[in-house]
C-alpha positions as CSV (number, residue, x, y, z in Angstrom):
1,M,-6.6,-7.1,9.6
2,R,-6.8,-11.0,9.7
3,S,-5.3,-12.3,12.8
4,G,-1.8,-14.1,11.8
5,K,-1.1,-13.0,8.8
6,K,0.0,-9.9,7.3
7,G,-2.0,-7.9,4.3
8,A,-0.4,-7.0,0.8
9,L,0.3,-3.5,1.9
10,Q,1.9,-4.2,4.9
11,Q,4.1,-6.5,3.8
12,V,5.0,-4.2,1.0
13,L,5.4,-1.1,3.2
14,E,7.7,-3.3,5.7
15,T,10.5,-4.0,3.3
16,L,10.5,-0.4,1.7
17,P,13.2,1.8,2.7
18,D,11.9,4.8,4.8
19,A,11.8,7.3,1.9
20,D,10.0,5.1,0.0
21,R,7.4,4.2,2.4
22,A,6.6,7.7,3.1
23,D,6.3,8.5,-0.4
24,L,4.0,5.6,-0.7
25,L,2.3,6.4,2.0
26,E,1.7,10.2,0.9
27,A,0.4,8.8,-2.6
28,L,-1.6,6.4,-0.8
29,N,-3.8,9.1,1.3
30,N,-3.9,10.8,-1.7
31,D,-7.1,10.3,-3.0
32,N,-7.1,12.3,-5.9
33,I,-4.0,9.5,-7.5
34,P,-6.1,6.5,-8.4
35,A,-5.8,3.3,-6.8
36,T,-4.4,1.3,-10.2
37,V,-2.4,4.0,-11.1
38,I,-0.1,3.4,-7.6
39,S,-0.3,-0.1,-8.1
40,R,1.3,-0.2,-11.9
41,V,3.8,2.6,-10.9
42,L,4.7,-0.2,-8.2
43,H,4.5,-3.4,-10.8
44,A,7.1,-1.2,-12.8
45,R,9.1,-1.1,-10.0
46,G,9.1,-5.0,-9.4
47,I,6.3,-4.8,-6.7
48,S,3.1,-6.7,-6.2
49,L,0.8,-4.8,-5.0
50,P,-2.7,-5.1,-6.3
51,S,-5.4,-2.6,-6.4
52,S,-7.7,-4.2,-4.3
53,A,-5.8,-3.8,-1.4
54,I,-5.2,0.2,-2.0
55,T,-9.0,0.5,-2.3
56,R,-9.3,-1.4,1.5
57,Y,-6.7,0.6,2.8
58,R,-8.4,3.7,1.9
59,R,-11.9,2.7,3.2
60,G,-9.7,1.6,6.4
61,D,-10.3,-2.2,6.3
62,G,-8.6,-3.0,8.8
63,V,-5.4,-2.6,7.4
64,Y,-2.5,-2.1,10.0
65,V,0.0,0.4,8.8
66,P,3.3,0.6,11.0
67,Q,4.6,4.2,11.7
């Protein structure tokens, strides 16, 4: 990840309650759920996360995910 700037996924994960964060991480790590579907579901809940951020996470492109 770029130094000094949090990615969209990290920002979303840090704002979610623990149970919601766990559910999102489970979905993110399930390749059977398309990134676009996750993005749309989040959008319906008022959370903006582009599918491209999910794809980068799944590729392992330097995304830090707090445990």
